[in-house]
Backbone as JSON Lines, residues from 0, in Angstrom:
{"i":0,"aa":"M","n":[0.83,-1.17,0.0],"ca":[0.0,0.0,0.0],"c":[0.88,1.24,0.0]}
{"i":1,"aa":"F","n":[0.62,2.18,-0.89],"ca":[1.37,3.43,-0.98],"c":[0.94,4.36,0.14]}
{"i":2,"aa":"K","n":[1.89,4.92,0.85],"ca":[1.59,5.86,1.92],"c":[1.92,7.26,1.42]}
{"i":3,"aa":"K","n":[0.93,8.11,1.41],"ca":[1.07,9.47,0.92],"c":[1.93,10.29,1.87]}
{"i":4,"aa":"I","n":[2.83,11.07,1.32],"ca":[3.69,11.91,2.14],"c":[2.94,13.18,2.48]}
{"i":5,"aa":"I","n":[2.97,13.53,3.76],"ca":[2.31,14.72,4.27],"c":[3.39,15.62,4.85]}
{"i":6,"aa":"F","n":[3.13,16.91,4.9],"ca":[4.15,17.86,5.26],"c":[3.88,18.6,6.57]}
{"i":7,"aa":"S","n":[4.92,18.86,7.29],"ca":[4.88,19.75,8.45],"c":[6.08,20.69,8.33]}
{"i":8,"aa":"T","n":[5.87,21.98,8.55],"ca":[6.96,22.92,8.34],"c":[8.09,22.78,9.35]}
{"i":9,"aa":"C","n":[7.91,21.92,10.31],"ca":[9.03,21.72,11.22],"c":[10.19,21.07,10.49]}
{"i":10,"aa":"G","n":[9.97,20.76,9.22],"ca":[11.03,20.19,8.41],"c":[11.03,18.68,8.41]}
{"i":11,"aa":"I","n":[10.04,18.09,9.01],"ca":[9.95,16.65,9.08],"c":[8.81,16.2,8.18]}
{"i":12,"aa":"L","n":[9.06,15.19,7.36],"ca":[7.99,14.62,6.56],"c":[7.29,13.56,7.38]}
{"i":13,"aa":"L","n":[5.99,13.66,7.43],"ca":[5.21,12.73,8.23],"c":[4.59,11.66,7.34]}
{"i":14,"aa":"L","n":[4.66,10.43,7.78],"ca":[4.03,9.32,7.08],"c":[2.95,8.77,7.99]}
{"i":15,"aa":"T","n":[2.07,7.98,7.44],"ca":[1.01,7.39,8.24],"c":[1.59,6.72,9.47]}
{"i":16,"aa":"G","n":[1.08,7.1,10.63],"ca":[1.51,6.48,11.87],"c":[2.9,6.89,12.33]}
{"i":17,"aa":"C","n":[3.51,7.87,11.69],"ca":[4.86,8.28,12.05],"c":[4.87,9.02,13.39]}
{"i":18,"aa":"N","n":[5.8,8.67,14.25],"ca":[5.98,9.37,15.52],"c":[7.37,10.01,15.5]}
{"i":19,"aa":"T","n":[7.41,11.32,15.62],"ca":[8.66,12.05,15.6],"c":[8.86,12.7,16.96]}
{"i":20,"aa":"T","n":[10.03,12.52,17.55],"ca":[10.3,13.14,18.84],"c":[11.57,13.96,18.74]}
{"i":21,"aa":"G","n":[11.69,14.88,19.67],"ca":[12.94,15.6,19.79],"c":[13.15,16.76,18.83]}
{"i":22,"aa":"I","n":[12.09,17.4,18.34],"ca":[12.26,18.6,17.54],"c":[12.54,19.74,18.51]}
{"i":23,"aa":"N","n":[13.71,20.34,18.41],"ca":[14.11,21.38,19.35],"c":[13.76,22.76,18.79]}
{"i":24,"aa":"K","n":[13.13,23.58,19.62],"ca":[12.74,24.94,19.25],"c":[13.18,25.88,20.36]}
{"i":25,"aa":"T","n":[13.59,27.09,19.99],"ca":[13.9,28.13,20.95],"c":[12.91,29.26,20.75]}
{"i":26,"aa":"M","n":[12.28,29.69,21.83],"ca":[11.26,30.74,21.8],"c":[11.68,31.87,22.74]}
{"i":27,"aa":"L","n":[11.15,33.06,22.47],"ca":[11.42,34.22,23.33],"c":[10.39,34.33,24.43]}
{"i":28,"aa":"A","n":[10.84,34.63,25.64],"ca":[9.94,34.81,26.77],"c":[8.96,35.94,26.48]}
{"i":29,"aa":"G","n":[7.73,35.76,26.92],"ca":[6.72,36.8,26.82],"c":[6.12,37.01,25.44]}
{"i":30,"aa":"Q","n":[6.44,36.14,24.48],"ca":[5.93,36.32,23.12],"c":[5.25,35.06,22.61]}
{"i":31,"aa":"T","n":[4.15,35.25,21.89],"ca":[3.51,34.15,21.18],"c":[4.24,33.99,19.86]}
{"i":32,"aa":"Q","n":[4.68,32.76,19.57],"ca":[5.43,32.5,18.35],"c":[4.95,31.23,17.68]}
{"i":33,"aa":"R","n":[5.13,31.18,16.37],"ca":[4.76,30.0,15.6],"c":[5.65,28.84,15.98]}
{"i":34,"aa":"L","n":[5.02,27.75,16.39],"ca":[5.75,26.54,16.71],"c":[5.93,25.71,15.45]}
{"i":35,"aa":"T","n":[4.85,25.55,14.68],"ca":[4.91,24.77,13.45],"c":[3.7,25.08,12.59]}
{"i":36,"aa":"F","n":[3.7,24.54,11.4],"ca":[2.63,24.72,10.41],"c":[2.36,23.38,9.75]}
{"i":37,"aa":"Y","n":[1.1,23.01,9.68],"ca":[0.69,21.76,9.05],"c":[-0.14,22.06,7.82]}
{"i":38,"aa":"T","n":[0.11,21.34,6.74],"ca":[-0.69,21.46,5.54],"c":[-0.73,20.11,4.83]}
{"i":39,"aa":"S","n":[-1.7,19.95,3.98],"ca":[-1.82,18.74,3.16],"c":[-2.2,19.2,1.76]}
{"i":40,"aa":"L","n":[-1.3,18.97,0.81],"ca":[-1.46,19.52,-0.53],"c":[-1.53,18.44,-1.6]}
{"i":41,"aa":"N","n":[-2.24,18.79,-2.67],"ca":[-2.2,18.0,-3.89],"c":[-0.92,18.38,-4.64]}
{"i":42,"aa":"A","n":[-0.58,17.62,-5.67],"ca":[0.64,17.89,-6.43],"c":[0.61,19.25,-7.12]}
{"i":43,"aa":"D","n":[-0.59,19.81,-7.37],"ca":[-0.7,21.13,-8.01],"c":[-0.72,22.27,-6.98]}
{"i":44,"aa":"C","n":[-0.41,21.97,-5.73],"ca":[-0.3,22.93,-4.62],"c":[-1.65,23.38,-4.06]}
{"i":45,"aa":"T","n":[-2.74,22.8,-4.5],"ca":[-4.03,23.12,-3.9],"c":[-4.21,22.25,-2.66]}
{"i":46,"aa":"S","n":[-4.98,22.77,-1.73],"ca":[-5.26,22.03,-0.5],"c":[-6.11,20.81,-0.83]}
{"i":47,"aa":"N","n":[-5.82,19.69,-0.17],"ca":[-6.67,18.52,-0.36],"c":[-7.59,18.3,0.84]}
{"i":48,"aa":"G","n":[-7.79,19.37,1.65],"ca":[-8.72,19.3,2.76],"c":[-8.15,19.91,4.03]}
{"i":49,"aa":"V","n":[-8.95,19.87,5.06],"ca":[-8.59,20.48,6.35],"c":[-7.79,19.49,7.2]}
{"i":50,"aa":"T","n":[-6.7,19.98,7.76],"ca":[-5.9,19.21,8.71],"c":[-6.34,19.62,10.12]}
{"i":51,"aa":"T","n":[-6.55,18.63,10.97],"ca":[-6.91,18.89,12.36],"c":[-5.71,18.56,13.24]}
{"i":52,"aa":"V","n":[-5.4,19.47,14.17],"ca":[-4.25,19.28,15.05],"c":[-4.73,19.4,16.49]}
{"i":53,"aa":"R","n":[-4.27,18.48,17.34],"ca":[-4.64,18.55,18.76],"c":[-3.4,18.35,19.61]}
{"i":54,"aa":"V","n":[-3.49,18.87,20.83],"ca":[-2.41,18.71,21.81],"c":[-2.61,17.37,22.5]}
{"i":55,"aa":"V","n":[-1.6,16.53,22.46],"ca":[-1.63,15.23,23.13],"c":[-1.17,15.38,24.57]}
{"i":56,"aa":"S","n":[-0.08,16.15,24.78],"ca":[0.41,16.39,26.14],"c":[1.19,17.7,26.18]}
{"i":57,"aa":"G","n":[1.2,18.29,27.39],"ca":[1.91,19.54,27.61],"c":[1.21,20.68,26.91]}
{"i":58,"aa":"P","n":[1.79,21.83,26.9],"ca":[2.99,22.19,27.64],"c":[2.7,22.45,29.11]}
{"i":59,"aa":"S","n":[3.71,22.39,29.94],"ca":[3.54,22.63,31.37],"c":[3.72,24.09,31.74]}
{"i":60,"aa":"N","n":[4.47,24.81,30.93],"ca":[4.84,26.19,31.27],"c":[4.4,27.21,30.23]}
{"i":61,"aa":"G","n":[3.32,26.89,29.53],"ca":[2.82,27.79,28.51],"c":[1.54,27.22,27.91]}
{"i":62,"aa":"S","n":[1.16,27.75,26.75],"ca":[-0.05,27.28,26.08],"c":[0.2,27.19,24.57]}
{"i":63,"aa":"V","n":[-0.6,26.37,23.92],"ca":[-0.53,26.21,22.48],"c":[-1.92,26.5,21.92]}
{"i":64,"aa":"S","n":[-1.96,27.29,20.85],"ca":[-3.22,27.56,20.17],"c":[-3.08,27.19,18.71]}
{"i":65,"aa":"M","n":[-4.17,26.7,18.14],"ca":[-4.21,26.34,16.72],"c":[-5.07,27.36,15.99]}
{"i":66,"aa":"V","n":[-4.56,27.87,14.88],"ca":[-5.32,28.8,14.06],"c":[-5.16,28.42,12.59]}
{"i":67,"aa":"N","n":[-6.24,28.58,11.84],"ca":[-6.14,28.38,10.4],"c":[-5.42,29.59,9.82]}
{"i":68,"aa":"G","n":[-4.5,29.34,8.92],"ca":[-3.73,30.43,8.33],"c":[-3.01,29.97,7.09]}
{"i":69,"aa":"R","n":[-2.03,30.74,6.69],"ca":[-1.26,30.43,5.49],"c":[0.22,30.36,5.86]}
{"i":70,"aa":"G","n":[0.95,29.56,5.11],"ca":[2.38,29.43,5.31],"c":[3.03,28.86,4.07]}
{"i":71,"aa":"H","n":[4.35,28.83,4.1],"ca":[5.12,28.27,2.98],"c":[5.65,26.9,3.39]}
{"i":72,"aa":"P","n":[5.3,25.87,2.63],"ca":[5.85,24.54,2.94],"c":[7.33,24.48,2.61]}
{"i":73,"aa":"S","n":[7.98,23.45,3.07],"ca":[9.41,23.24,2.75],"c":[9.64,21.78,2.4]}
{"i":74,"aa":"Y","n":[8.97,21.37,1.33],"ca":[9.14,20.0,0.83],"c":[10.57,19.8,0.33]}
{"i":75,"aa":"A","n":[11.05,18.59,0.47],"ca":[12.37,18.23,-0.05],"c":[12.36,18.33,-1.57]}
{"i":76,"aa":"Q","n":[13.51,18.62,-2.15],"ca":[13.61,18.78,-3.59],"c":[13.17,17.53,-4.34]}
{"i":77,"aa":"S","n":[13.27,16.38,-3.73],"ca":[12.87,15.13,-4.37],"c":[11.36,14.9,-4.34]}
{"i":78,"aa":"N","n":[10.62,15.72,-3.59],"ca":[9.17,15.57,-3.48],"c":[8.49,16.24,-4.65]}
{"i":79,"aa":"Q","n":[7.46,15.6,-5.19],"ca":[6.73,16.18,-6.33],"c":[6.07,17.51,-5.99]}
{"i":80,"aa":"R","n":[5.95,17.83,-4.7],"ca":[5.36,19.09,-4.26],"c":[6.41,20.17,-3.96]}
{"i":81,"aa":"Y","n":[7.65,19.91,-4.32],"ca":[8.74,20.85,-4.03],"c":[8.43,22.25,-4.56]}
{"i":82,"aa":"H","n":[7.85,22.33,-5.75],"ca":[7.53,23.64,-6.34],"c":[6.5,24.42,-5.51]}
{"i":83,"aa":"C","n":[5.77,23.73,-4.63],"ca":[4.78,24.39,-3.76],"c":[5.45,25.28,-2.71]}
{"i":84,"aa":"N","n":[6.74,25.05,-2.45],"ca":[7.46,25.84,-1.45],"c":[7.45,27.33,-1.78]}
{"i":85,"aa":"A","n":[7.28,27.67,-3.05],"ca":[7.26,29.08,-3.47],"c":[5.91,29.74,-3.24]}
{"i":86,"aa":"H","n":[4.92,28.97,-2.8],"ca":[3.56,29.47,-2.65],"c":[3.14,29.53,-1.18]}
{"i":87,"aa":"S","n":[2.35,30.53,-0.85],"ca":[1.68,30.59,0.44],"c":[0.44,29.71,0.34]}
{"i":88,"aa":"V","n":[0.34,28.72,1.22],"ca":[-0.75,27.75,1.12],"c":[-1.52,27.7,2.44]}
{"i":89,"aa":"P","n":[-2.79,27.26,2.39],"ca":[-3.58,27.17,3.62],"c":[-3.14,25.99,4.49]}
{"i":90,"aa":"G","n":[-3.33,26.17,5.79],"ca":[-3.0,25.1,6.72],"c":[-3.35,25.5,8.14]}
{"i":91,"aa":"V","n":[-2.77,24.78,9.08],"ca":[-2.99,25.04,10.5],"c":[-1.67,25.48,11.13]}
{"i":92,"aa":"I","n":[-1.72,26.62,11.81],"ca":[-0.55,27.16,12.51],"c":[-0.7,26.82,13.99]}
{"i":93,"aa":"A","n":[0.33,26.2,14.56],"ca":[0.37,25.95,16.0],"c":[1.27,27.0,16.62]}
{"i":94,"aa":"N","n":[0.71,27.83,17.51],"ca":[1.46,28.87,18.19],"c":[1.71,28.48,19.65]}
{"i":95,"aa":"Y","n":[2.89,28.82,20.15],"ca":[3.25,28.57,21.54],"c":[3.43,29.91,22.24]}
{"i":96,"aa":"K","n":[2.88,30.01,23.46],"ca":[3.07,31.2,24.31],"c":[3.5,30.73,25.68]}
{"i":97,"aa":"P","n":[4.72,31.12,26.12],"ca":[5.16,30.74,27.47],"c":[4.38,31.51,28.52]}
{"i":98,"aa":"N","n":[4.26,30.93,29.7],"ca":[3.63,31.63,30.83],"c":[4.42,32.89,31.16]}
{"i":99,"aa":"A","n":[3.75,33.89,31.71],"ca":[4.39,35.16,32.07],"c":[5.57,34.89,33.01]}
{"i":100,"aa":"G","n":[6.71,35.47,32.66],"ca":[7.91,35.36,33.49],"c":[8.67,34.05,33.35]}
{"i":101,"aa":"F","n":[8.15,33.11,32.57],"ca":[8.81,31.79,32.46],"c":[10.0,31.87,31.52]}
{"i":102,"aa":"R","n":[11.09,31.25,31.97],"ca":[12.27,30.98,31.15],"c":[12.75,29.59,31.55]}
{"i":103,"aa":"G","n":[13.07,28.78,30.55],"ca":[13.51,27.43,30.84],"c":[13.02,26.46,29.78]}
{"i":104,"aa":"S","n":[12.83,25.2,30.18],"ca":[12.45,24.14,29.24],"c":[10.98,23.79,29.35]}
{"i":105,"aa":"D","n":[10.39,23.48,28.23],"ca":[9.01,23.05,28.15],"c":[8.92,22.05,27.0]}
{"i":106,"aa":"S","n":[7.83,21.35,26.9],"ca":[7.63,20.45,25.75],"c":[6.14,20.3,25.5]}
{"i":107,"aa":"V","n":[5.83,19.98,24.26],"ca":[4.45,19.74,23.85],"c":[4.46,18.67,22.77]}
{"i":108,"aa":"T","n":[3.46,17.79,22.82],"ca":[3.3,16.78,21.79],"c":[2.0,17.07,21.05]}
{"i":109,"aa":"L","n":[2.11,17.17,19.72],"ca":[0.97,17.46,18.86],"c":[0.67,16.26,17.97]}
{"i":110,"aa":"E","n":[-0.61,16.04,17.71],"ca":[-1.03,15.0,16.77],"c":[-1.82,15.65,15.66]}
{"i":111,"aa":"A","n":[-1.43,15.38,14.42],"ca":[-2.1,15.93,13.25],"c":[-2.89,14.82,12.56]}
{"i":112,"aa":"F","n":[-4.12,15.17,12.18],"ca":[-5.0,14.27,11.43],"c":[-5.21,14.89,10.05]}
{"i":113,"aa":"F","n":[-4.65,14.27,9.03],"ca":[-4.7,14.8,7.69],"c":[-5.94,14.3,6.94]}
{"i":114,"aa":"P","n":[-6.42,15.04,5.94],"ca":[-7.64,14.68,5.24],"c":[-7.58,13.3,4.56]}
{"i":115,"aa":"S","n":[-6.39,12.83,4.29],"ca":[-6.22,11.52,3.65],"c":[-6.42,10.36,4.63]}
{"i":116,"aa":"G","n":[-6.51,10.69,5.93],"ca":[-6.62,9.65,6.95],"c":[-5.29,9.37,7.62]}
{"i":117,"aa":"N","n":[-4.22,9.95,7.12],"ca":[-2.9,9.79,7.73],"c":[-2.82,10.62,9.01]}
{"i":118,"aa":"T","n":[-1.97,10.19,9.92],"ca":[-1.75,10.92,11.17],"c":[-0.25,11.05,11.42]}
{"i":119,"aa":"G","n":[0.1,11.99,12.26],"ca":[1.49,12.15,12.67],"c":[1.54,12.74,14.06]}
{"i":120,"aa":"I","n":[2.44,12.23,14.88],"ca":[2.63,12.73,16.24],"c":[4.05,13.28,16.33]}
{"i":121,"aa":"T","n":[4.16,14.53,16.8],"ca":[5.46,15.17,16.92],"c":[5.59,15.8,18.3]}
{"i":122,"aa":"T","n":[6.74,15.58,18.93],"ca":[7.04,16.21,20.22],"c":[8.05,17.32,19.99]}
{"i":123,"aa":"Y","n":[7.75,18.49,20.54],"ca":[8.63,19.65,20.44],"c":[9.22,19.92,21.82]}
{"i":124,"aa":"N","n":[10.54,19.98,21.89],"ca":[11.27,20.37,23.1],"c":[11.57,21.84,22.96]}
{"i":125,"aa":"I","n":[11.01,22.66,23.86],"ca":[11.07,24.11,23.72],"c":[11.97,24.7,24.79]}
{"i":126,"aa":"T","n":[12.89,25.55,24.38],"ca":[13.71,26.34,25.3],"c":[13.2,27.76,25.22]}
{"i":127,"aa":"V","n":[12.79,28.32,26.35],"ca":[12.31,29.7,26.41],"c":[13.41,30.55,27.01]}
{"i":128,"aa":"R","n":[13.8,31.58,26.27],"ca":[14.87,32.49,26.72],"c":[14.33,33.88,26.92]}
């Protein structure tokens, strides 16, 4: 069975049932910042449906919000959707906001449900400075 490649701007390609851990991010204290962007595209760069993202665990020292928005994918050059990287495409933006006054380590695990039925779980290790 062919497994369709799905994209996350964290730079990791997600496959059906793929679990990715240890994505390291550095965020600024007191600011809401984009943690990642999820999209699911057809080969012609059009959206193939809505991606749903939920928090599986964490964060302990901040909050994560999901908003529909636009972003630029970063498909690998070998991917048939590589040319989509030049386009702003619809998707889901996951934003992280540390608690007031917090500096240190935090983590959050997100699960994405793509319109094709594929899923991906990614854990982000966050350093707040």
